[in-house]
C-alpha positions as CSV (number, residue, x, y, z in Angstrom):
1,M,0.0,0.0,0.0
2,N,1.4,3.4,-0.9
3,E,2.1,6.2,1.6
4,R,-0.7,8.4,0.1
5,R,-3.3,5.7,0.8
6,I,-2.0,5.1,4.3
7,H,-2.2,8.8,5.0
8,Q,-5.8,8.9,3.8
9,I,-6.7,5.9,6.0
10,F,-5.0,7.8,8.9
11,E,-7.0,10.9,8.3
12,I,-10.3,9.0,8.0
13,S,-9.6,7.0,11.2
14,I,-8.7,10.2,13.0
15,L,-11.9,11.9,11.8
16,L,-13.9,8.9,13.0
17,K,-12.1,9.2,16.4
18,G,-13.1,12.9,16.4
19,A,-16.7,12.1,15.7
20,H,-16.8,9.5,18.4
21,A,-15.2,12.1,20.8
22,L,-17.9,14.6,20.0
23,I,-20.6,12.0,20.6
24,E,-19.0,11.2,24.0
25,C,-18.9,14.9,24.9
26,I,-22.6,15.3,24.0
27,G,-23.6,12.2,25.9
28,G,-21.6,13.4,28.9
29,L,-23.3,16.7,28.8
30,I,-26.7,15.1,28.5
31,L,-26.0,12.8,31.4
32,A,-24.6,15.7,33.5
33,L,-27.8,17.7,33.0
34,A,-30.4,14.9,33.2
35,S,-31.8,13.6,36.5
36,T,-31.9,9.9,37.2
37,D,-35.7,10.2,37.3
38,S,-35.8,11.7,33.8
39,I,-33.5,8.8,32.5
40,L,-36.0,6.3,34.0
41,R,-39.0,8.1,32.4
42,L,-37.2,8.2,29.0
43,V,-36.4,4.4,29.2
44,N,-39.9,3.6,30.2
45,W,-41.4,5.8,27.4
46,I,-39.1,4.2,24.8
47,M,-39.7,0.6,26.0
48,Q,-43.4,0.9,26.9
49,P,-44.7,-0.4,23.5
50,E,-42.3,-3.4,23.6
51,R,-43.2,-4.2,27.2
52,L,-46.9,-4.0,26.4
53,N,-46.3,-6.4,23.5
54,D,-44.2,-8.8,25.4
55,P,-43.9,-8.1,29.2
56,K,-41.0,-10.6,29.4
57,D,-39.0,-9.0,26.6
58,F,-35.3,-9.5,27.4
59,V,-34.0,-6.1,26.2
60,A,-36.8,-4.0,27.6
61,S,-36.8,-5.8,31.0
62,H,-33.1,-5.3,31.4
63,L,-33.1,-1.7,30.3
64,H,-35.9,-1.0,32.7
65,A,-34.0,-2.7,35.6
66,W,-30.8,-0.9,34.6
67,A,-32.6,2.5,34.6
68,Q,-34.3,1.8,38.0
69,D,-30.9,1.0,39.6
70,F,-29.1,3.9,37.9
71,S,-27.8,5.9,40.9
72,V,-26.8,9.6,41.0
73,G,-23.2,8.4,41.7
74,T,-23.2,6.2,38.6
75,K,-24.7,8.9,36.5
76,N,-22.1,11.4,37.6
77,F,-19.3,8.9,37.0
78,Y,-20.4,8.2,33.4
79,A,-21.0,11.9,32.7
80,W,-17.5,12.7,34.0
81,Y,-16.0,9.8,32.1
82,L,-17.6,10.6,28.8
83,L,-16.8,14.3,29.0
84,S,-13.2,13.9,30.1
85,H,-12.6,11.1,27.6
86,G,-14.3,13.1,24.8
87,V,-12.5,16.4,25.5
88,V,-9.1,14.6,25.6
89,K,-9.8,12.9,22.3
90,V,-11.1,16.1,20.6
91,L,-7.9,18.0,21.6
92,L,-5.7,15.1,20.3
93,V,-7.6,14.8,17.1
94,I,-7.3,18.6,16.5
95,G,-3.5,18.3,17.2
96,L,-3.1,15.3,14.8
97,L,-5.1,16.9,12.0
98,R,-3.0,20.1,12.3
99,G,0.2,18.0,12.3
100,K,1.3,19.2,15.7
101,M,4.3,17.1,16.8
102,W,3.2,16.9,20.5
103,A,-0.1,15.3,19.4
104,Y,1.5,12.1,18.1
105,P,3.2,10.8,21.2
106,A,0.4,12.3,23.4
107,S,-2.2,10.3,21.3
108,L,-0.2,7.1,21.6
109,V,0.0,7.5,25.4
110,A,-3.7,8.4,25.8
111,L,-4.8,5.6,23.5
112,G,-2.6,3.2,25.5
113,F,-4.3,4.3,28.7
114,F,-7.8,4.0,27.1
115,I,-7.0,0.5,25.9
116,A,-5.7,-0.5,29.3
117,Y,-8.9,0.7,30.9
118,Q,-11.1,-0.9,28.2
119,L,-9.4,-4.2,28.8
120,Y,-9.8,-3.8,32.5
121,R,-13.5,-3.1,32.1
122,F,-13.8,-6.1,29.7
123,T,-12.7,-8.4,32.5
124,D,-15.7,-7.1,34.5
125,T,-18.4,-6.6,31.8
126,H,-17.3,-9.0,29.0
127,G,-18.8,-6.5,26.6
128,I,-17.8,-7.3,23.0
129,G,-18.1,-3.5,22.2
130,L,-15.0,-2.9,24.4
131,I,-13.0,-5.4,22.3
132,V,-14.2,-3.8,19.1
133,L,-13.2,-0.4,20.4
134,T,-9.8,-1.7,21.6
135,V,-9.1,-3.3,18.2
136,F,-9.9,0.0,16.5
137,D,-7.8,1.9,18.9
138,L,-4.8,-0.4,18.3
139,F,-5.3,0.1,14.5
140,V,-5.4,3.9,15.0
141,M,-2.2,3.6,17.2
142,V,-0.4,1.8,14.4
143,L,-1.5,4.5,11.9
144,I,-0.4,7.3,14.3
145,W,3.0,5.7,14.8
146,H,3.5,5.3,11.1
147,E,2.4,8.9,10.4
148,Y,4.6,10.2,13.2
149,K,7.7,8.4,11.8
150,I,7.1,10.1,8.4
151,V,6.3,13.5,9.8
152,R,9.4,13.4,12.0
153,Q,11.6,12.8,8.9
154,H,10.3,16.1,7.4
155,V,10.7,18.3,10.5
156,P,14.0,20.3,10.5
157,A,16.3,19.6,13.5
158,R,16.4,22.3,16.1
């Protein structure tokens, strides 16, 4: 694969990371502003037709139970996690897309920490989404490292 194609894949993957980061920020803000009661009401409203159709529906029953047990502390943790994770990734994405030298190693370190945390969470939740996200993060790390090596060759020595 030629360097131009690899660079295009790098840019697309970084843009996808940026879009994901914005979604995390929006989700974090919504969680920070929403009450646990409003979350429960929303889940009930969304799942009501399904629960009327099938009172034992697996997804609807589990979402309802999850919303009932969703504490203020849990809500605040997820709001903080999503916001902080999203803001860090937005800043790194901006730095990478602008070709800032600090952004390459900072992104590698941040993604390394995110991967470690995702794998830790996987041991508790066994959520396949965490594995998918981890594989994508590893792929992005390889692209960032590759791009960093090329960019470093073109930066004049100080």
